Backbone as CSV, one residue per row, in Angstrom:
resi,resn,N_x,N_y,N_z,CA_x,CA_y,CA_z,C_x,C_y,C_z
1,MET,15.121,12.211,11.868,14.660,12.573,10.344,12.940,11.917,10.110
2,PHE,13.095,10.567,10.797,11.992,9.455,10.340,10.669,9.791,11.149
3,LYS,11.314,10.513,12.399,10.187,10.811,13.174,9.370,11.831,12.867
4,THR,10.219,12.911,12.354,9.807,14.222,11.726,8.788,13.890,10.745
5,THR,9.325,13.007,9.469,8.252,12.693,8.572,6.937,11.957,8.853
6,LEU,7.236,11.153,9.942,6.237,10.408,10.538,5.348,11.360,11.258
7,THR,5.543,12.298,12.156,4.687,13.505,12.434,4.279,14.491,11.422
8,GLY,4.673,15.022,10.058,4.180,15.394,8.896,3.027,14.589,8.126
9,ALA,3.514,13.182,8.395,2.540,12.350,7.163,1.092,12.135,8.242
10,THR,1.323,12.209,9.803,0.273,12.559,10.376,-0.876,13.343,10.308
11,VAL,0.148,14.562,10.382,-0.850,16.191,10.214,-1.538,15.786,8.129
12,ALA,-0.616,15.237,7.549,-1.005,15.221,6.068,-2.166,14.265,5.805
13,LEU,-2.161,13.308,6.793,-3.250,12.365,6.808,-4.759,13.044,7.222
14,ALA,-4.672,13.822,8.367,-5.698,14.308,8.970,-6.335,15.452,8.108
15,LEU,-5.547,16.267,7.146,-6.117,17.066,6.284,-6.127,16.598,4.642
16,ALA,-5.599,15.312,4.432,-6.109,14.731,2.982,-7.063,13.442,2.875
17,THR,-7.054,13.288,4.216,-8.435,12.265,3.776,-9.791,12.732,3.440
18,PRO,-10.397,13.996,3.476,-11.606,14.033,2.582,-11.370,14.277,1.267
19,ALA,-9.996,14.380,0.474,-9.635,14.777,-0.678,-9.614,13.243,-1.583
20,LEU,-9.453,12.332,-0.452,-9.213,10.973,-0.939,-10.685,10.379,-1.589
21,ALA,-11.472,10.851,-1.108,-12.912,10.151,-1.301,-13.352,10.350,-2.777
22,GLY,-12.694,11.620,-3.441,-13.038,11.698,-5.092,-12.132,10.799,-5.939
23,GLY,-12.526,10.985,-7.270,-11.509,10.605,-8.306,-10.104,11.154,-8.172
24,HIS,-9.374,10.491,-9.042,-8.183,11.332,-9.371,-7.598,11.116,-10.690
25,GLY,-8.544,11.689,-11.529,-7.949,11.573,-13.171,-7.008,10.930,-13.654
26,GLY,-6.179,11.157,-14.249,-5.138,10.234,-14.928,-4.034,10.232,-13.936
27,LYS,-4.121,10.183,-12.605,-3.117,9.967,-11.926,-2.851,8.416,-11.523
28,THR,-1.704,8.490,-11.392,-1.248,6.470,-11.271,-1.487,6.205,-9.823
29,ILE,-1.048,4.940,-9.722,-0.871,4.346,-8.314,0.085,5.329,-7.245
30,VAL,1.060,5.165,-7.883,2.644,6.082,-7.654,2.137,7.588,-7.572
31,ASP,1.453,8.337,-8.581,1.398,9.934,-8.057,0.436,9.876,-7.040
32,ILE,-0.391,9.245,-6.710,-1.368,9.260,-5.617,-0.721,9.243,-4.379
33,ALA,0.216,7.919,-4.327,0.677,7.891,-3.084,1.824,8.949,-2.918
34,VAL,2.323,9.409,-3.825,3.303,10.495,-3.523,2.748,12.064,-2.787
35,GLU,1.447,12.020,-3.619,0.760,13.277,-3.057,0.060,13.160,-1.739
36,ASP,-0.848,11.795,-1.711,-1.242,11.870,-0.603,-0.648,12.257,0.641
37,GLY,0.971,12.006,0.967,1.631,12.525,2.220,1.726,11.717,3.447
38,ARG,0.662,10.399,3.259,1.283,9.004,4.269,1.370,7.773,3.942
39,PHE,2.016,8.414,2.578,3.065,6.893,2.216,4.340,6.941,1.906
40,THR,4.932,8.178,2.648,6.259,8.688,2.520,7.487,7.279,2.490
41,THR,7.296,6.333,3.462,7.928,5.179,3.600,7.897,4.333,2.714
42,LEU,6.421,3.914,2.070,6.212,3.211,0.813,6.750,3.602,-0.360
43,VAL,6.612,4.991,-0.117,7.129,5.747,-1.999,8.626,5.368,-1.801
44,ALA,9.419,5.798,-0.649,10.653,5.541,-0.453,11.188,4.104,-0.695
45,ALA,10.386,2.837,-0.317,10.723,1.768,-0.609,10.302,1.354,-1.860
46,VAL,9.094,1.838,-2.844,8.794,1.252,-4.134,10.095,1.754,-5.030
47,THR,10.368,3.132,-4.638,11.743,3.891,-5.302,12.822,2.765,-5.236
48,ALA,13.142,2.499,-3.908,14.513,1.970,-3.509,14.602,0.378,-4.468
49,ALA,13.633,-0.146,-4.401,13.032,-1.298,-5.121,13.073,-1.602,-6.634
50,GLY,13.098,-0.262,-7.119,12.734,0.067,-8.667,11.285,-0.304,-9.249
51,LEU,10.566,-0.248,-8.336,9.207,-0.701,-8.889,8.409,0.560,-9.246
52,ALA,8.656,2.010,-8.788,7.873,3.258,-9.077,7.622,3.093,-10.707
53,GLU,8.401,2.700,-11.455,8.184,2.562,-13.334,7.126,1.613,-13.352
54,THR,7.353,0.587,-12.836,5.937,-0.578,-12.792,4.601,-0.432,-12.409
55,LEU,4.650,0.408,-11.029,3.447,0.997,-10.469,2.974,2.276,-10.983
56,SER,3.689,2.840,-11.897,3.477,3.830,-12.889,2.865,3.634,-14.200
57,GLY,3.115,2.149,-14.289,2.481,1.596,-15.850,1.325,1.390,-15.953
58,GLU,0.793,0.671,-16.954,-0.544,0.554,-17.523,-1.042,-0.504,-16.509
59,GLY,-1.031,-1.268,-15.699,-1.531,-1.961,-15.057,-2.707,-2.921,-15.505
60,PRO,-3.862,-2.802,-14.954,-4.152,-2.625,-13.833,-3.520,-3.454,-12.372
61,PHE,-3.299,-2.709,-11.198,-2.792,-3.117,-9.857,-3.798,-2.666,-8.967
62,THR,-4.086,-3.862,-8.042,-4.502,-3.318,-6.684,-3.508,-3.160,-5.642
63,VAL,-3.061,-2.207,-4.915,-2.436,-2.086,-4.169,-2.842,-1.715,-2.576
64,PHE,-2.376,-2.768,-1.928,-2.667,-2.900,-0.488,-1.549,-2.152,0.267
65,ALA,-1.734,-0.777,0.667,-0.857,0.249,0.876,-0.627,0.408,2.439
66,PRO,0.302,0.217,2.997,0.573,0.333,4.420,0.827,2.025,4.608
67,THR,0.413,2.519,5.285,0.508,3.759,6.024,2.189,4.116,6.574
68,ASP,2.712,5.336,6.565,3.823,5.452,7.428,3.884,4.808,8.860
69,ASP,2.617,5.204,9.243,2.125,4.722,10.694,2.624,3.045,10.576
70,ALA,2.124,2.483,9.677,2.054,0.951,9.673,3.531,0.508,9.491
71,PHE,4.415,1.184,8.809,6.258,0.837,8.813,6.454,1.270,10.331
72,ALA,6.250,2.633,10.850,6.439,2.892,12.012,6.266,1.850,13.262
73,ALA,5.546,0.966,13.078,5.135,-0.072,14.027,6.274,-1.314,14.249
74,LEU,6.897,-1.348,13.024,7.763,-2.475,12.927,8.880,-2.433,13.916
75,PRO,9.431,-3.481,14.079,10.498,-3.226,15.086,11.550,-2.002,14.503
76,GLU,12.176,-1.630,15.213,13.316,-0.402,14.883,14.090,-1.212,14.409
77,GLY,14.919,-0.227,13.288,15.422,-0.802,12.293,15.303,-1.498,11.381
78,THR,13.969,-1.983,11.317,13.551,-2.971,9.749,13.449,-1.959,8.873
79,VAL,12.765,-0.738,8.687,12.373,-0.268,7.602,13.967,-0.136,7.043
80,GLU,15.188,0.297,7.662,16.560,0.854,7.267,17.202,-0.326,6.620
81,GLY,16.958,-1.663,7.579,17.535,-2.729,7.118,16.981,-3.481,5.571
82,LEU,15.718,-3.091,5.396,15.188,-3.913,4.484,15.547,-2.488,2.689
83,LEU,15.877,-1.480,3.199,16.008,-0.391,2.006,17.454,-1.186,1.979
84,ASN,18.233,-1.902,2.722,19.796,-2.364,1.969,19.510,-3.696,1.935
85,ASP,18.357,-4.596,1.758,18.271,-5.847,1.197,17.214,-5.733,0.060
86,ILE,17.573,-5.280,-0.995,16.475,-4.910,-1.748,15.708,-6.205,-2.322
87,PRO,16.330,-7.293,-2.590,15.650,-8.785,-2.900,14.222,-8.839,-1.650
88,THR,14.615,-8.914,-0.382,13.603,-9.002,0.524,12.255,-7.911,0.558
89,LEU,13.405,-6.628,0.419,12.293,-5.336,0.362,11.219,-5.478,-0.928
90,THR,11.637,-5.940,-2.322,10.952,-6.392,-3.163,10.039,-7.518,-2.987
91,SER,10.500,-8.479,-2.262,9.638,-9.773,-2.057,8.368,-9.101,-1.371
92,ILE,8.681,-8.245,-0.130,7.488,-7.821,0.539,6.702,-6.646,-0.045
93,LEU,7.244,-6.145,-0.950,6.351,-4.599,-1.392,5.605,-5.665,-2.542
94,THR,6.080,-6.738,-3.165,4.959,-7.278,-4.204,4.204,-8.111,-3.846
95,TYR,4.458,-8.462,-2.147,3.300,-8.846,-1.651,2.265,-8.294,-1.490
96,HIS,2.069,-7.059,-1.631,0.989,-5.982,-1.541,0.368,-5.594,-2.478
97,VAL,0.831,-6.222,-3.926,0.159,-5.944,-4.992,-0.449,-7.206,-5.611
98,VAL,-1.624,-7.148,-6.094,-2.342,-8.189,-7.071,-2.777,-7.468,-7.912
99,PRO,-2.591,-8.265,-9.164,-2.620,-8.021,-10.604,-4.187,-7.767,-10.588
100,GLY,-4.702,-6.811,-11.408,-5.779,-6.478,-11.440,-6.443,-5.343,-10.855
101,ALA,-7.615,-4.665,-11.217,-7.968,-3.774,-10.171,-9.285,-4.271,-9.007
102,VAL,-9.308,-4.532,-8.433,-9.879,-5.224,-7.321,-10.372,-4.389,-6.399
103,MET,-11.835,-4.028,-6.860,-12.412,-2.845,-5.644,-13.301,-3.516,-4.568
104,SER,-13.452,-2.968,-3.578,-13.972,-3.603,-2.289,-15.120,-4.467,-2.436
105,GLY,-15.847,-3.929,-3.551,-17.136,-4.524,-3.792,-17.173,-5.855,-3.992
106,ASP,-15.425,-6.212,-4.789,-15.145,-7.707,-5.610,-14.590,-8.427,-4.556
107,LEU,-14.383,-8.296,-3.149,-13.881,-8.666,-2.164,-14.818,-9.767,-1.271
108,SER,-14.499,-11.076,-1.103,-15.471,-11.834,-0.480,-14.753,-12.608,0.942
109,ASP,-15.426,-12.996,1.961,-14.533,-13.317,2.995,-13.862,-15.075,2.770
110,GLY,-12.697,-14.780,3.251,-11.703,-16.092,2.682,-11.053,-16.028,1.181
111,MET,-11.425,-15.139,0.287,-10.846,-15.068,-0.747,-9.706,-15.007,-0.842
112,MET,-8.871,-15.903,-1.775,-7.001,-15.752,-1.516,-6.419,-15.135,-2.488
113,PRO,-6.532,-14.345,-3.302,-6.115,-13.702,-4.355,-4.325,-13.776,-4.374
114,THR,-3.859,-13.876,-5.694,-2.335,-14.462,-5.536,-1.800,-12.928,-5.941
115,THR,-0.632,-12.723,-5.358,0.242,-11.092,-5.347,0.950,-11.517,-6.482
116,VAL,1.530,-10.260,-6.684,2.658,-10.428,-7.841,3.616,-10.848,-7.187
117,ASN,3.963,-11.135,-6.223,5.222,-12.019,-5.551,4.861,-13.456,-5.685
118,GLY,3.670,-14.105,-6.094,3.262,-15.621,-6.087,2.562,-16.246,-5.015
119,GLN,2.745,-15.570,-4.046,2.129,-16.066,-2.600,0.602,-15.410,-2.829
120,THR,-0.219,-16.063,-1.911,-1.879,-15.728,-2.001,-1.767,-14.928,-0.499
121,VAL,-2.760,-13.952,-0.591,-3.431,-13.412,0.621,-4.543,-13.695,0.940
122,THR,-4.655,-13.627,2.286,-5.774,-13.530,2.610,-7.089,-12.933,2.605
123,ILE,-7.984,-12.681,2.333,-8.993,-11.255,2.592,-10.282,-12.031,3.605
124,GLY,-10.531,-11.142,4.392,-11.677,-11.286,5.480,-12.647,-10.305,5.582
125,VAL,-13.644,-10.393,5.436,-14.877,-9.707,5.224,-15.856,-9.950,6.406
126,GLY,-15.801,-8.957,7.407,-16.439,-8.870,8.413,-17.290,-7.393,9.167
127,ASP,-16.622,-7.435,10.218,-17.244,-5.959,10.548,-16.204,-4.940,10.024
128,ALA,-15.174,-5.308,9.631,-13.971,-4.640,9.077,-13.253,-5.499,7.784
129,VAL,-13.038,-4.901,6.750,-12.193,-6.084,5.742,-10.536,-6.065,6.227
130,THR,-10.198,-7.218,5.913,-8.685,-7.424,6.283,-8.130,-8.309,5.351
131,VAL,-6.998,-8.006,5.277,-5.586,-8.507,4.260,-4.933,-8.986,4.916
132,ASP,-4.912,-10.438,5.152,-3.610,-11.062,5.897,-3.630,-10.624,7.501
133,GLY,-5.217,-10.183,7.998,-4.987,-9.652,9.497,-4.669,-7.922,9.257
134,ALA,-4.274,-7.333,8.469,-4.209,-5.809,8.341,-5.691,-5.187,8.009
135,THR,-6.088,-4.367,8.707,-7.396,-3.827,8.422,-7.160,-2.865,7.354
136,VAL,-8.309,-2.770,6.429,-8.296,-1.902,5.415,-9.062,-0.445,6.135
137,ILE,-8.352,0.497,5.962,-8.718,1.811,6.647,-9.261,2.848,5.789
138,LEU,-9.200,2.383,4.533,-9.711,3.518,3.664,-9.921,2.413,2.240
139,ALA,-10.865,2.503,1.590,-10.817,1.520,0.363,-11.353,2.211,-0.930
140,ASP,-10.876,1.480,-2.003,-11.105,2.091,-3.476,-11.116,3.474,-3.788
141,ILE,-9.486,3.658,-3.515,-8.874,5.061,-4.030,-8.336,4.522,-5.358
142,GLU,-9.395,5.144,-6.354,-9.140,4.749,-7.946,-8.116,5.482,-8.236
143,ALA,-7.284,5.169,-9.191,-6.305,5.729,-9.988,-6.435,5.326,-11.622
144,SER,-5.369,5.875,-12.130,-5.401,5.619,-13.655,-5.208,3.853,-14.004
145,ASN,-4.541,3.383,-13.122,-4.012,2.240,-13.370,-4.045,1.087,-12.418
146,GLY,-5.223,1.548,-11.538,-5.652,0.662,-10.920,-6.291,0.912,-9.468
147,VAL,-6.031,0.818,-8.437,-6.851,0.875,-7.057,-6.120,0.556,-5.825
148,ILE,-6.130,2.017,-5.142,-5.370,1.499,-3.712,-6.589,1.168,-2.769
149,HIS,-6.080,0.220,-1.596,-6.885,0.222,-0.353,-5.428,0.604,0.521
150,VAL,-5.994,1.495,1.696,-5.073,1.832,2.468,-5.084,0.979,3.355
151,ILE,-3.924,0.337,4.060,-3.815,-1.010,5.376,-3.099,-0.183,6.363
152,ASP,-3.484,-1.393,7.486,-2.944,-0.392,8.664,-1.542,-1.020,9.446
153,GLN,-1.320,-2.098,8.705,0.081,-2.700,8.789,0.823,-3.336,7.719
154,VAL,2.216,-3.584,7.790,2.622,-3.991,6.733,2.441,-5.886,6.841
155,ILE,2.309,-6.310,5.658,2.012,-7.547,5.627,2.820,-8.265,4.978
156,LEU,3.699,-9.500,5.716,4.595,-9.935,5.228,4.421,-11.457,4.413
157,PRO,5.227,-12.110,3.503,5.177,-13.226,2.787,5.784,-14.143,3.738
158,GLU,5.331,-15.576,3.290,6.074,-16.443,4.617,7.062,-17.202,3.842
């Protein structure tokens, strides 16, 4: 099932990318992630951790959102294990969220914003923008309650 979902997400990614360039009206971060199609694992994890309501709330939030491909790159069994360990899952997910709406133009090399889980992430700005080594592959997807930056890896707190 996971591989089927992943294949579907890859097709959805190819079809949905042009649609992401525009605004999303009154849609929240969670609404956009659900409708996008390449964040099914992230949405399932956010729901399992009980964070969907928070990330649908007023915010604003900046979410560094790993794709399904990023989750699939984790060692086999990792996602399933995290879904059974809600405290660790919550720690990882909140490490991907920074309070406030931080647009790509606001990022600077060496910047270390504090995440919702209390630890900092390190921003790199050069040929590409990185967050703790994960590359931002699509930036500035605006939501009614913040912004999403799509990343190619799951970043892990210490």
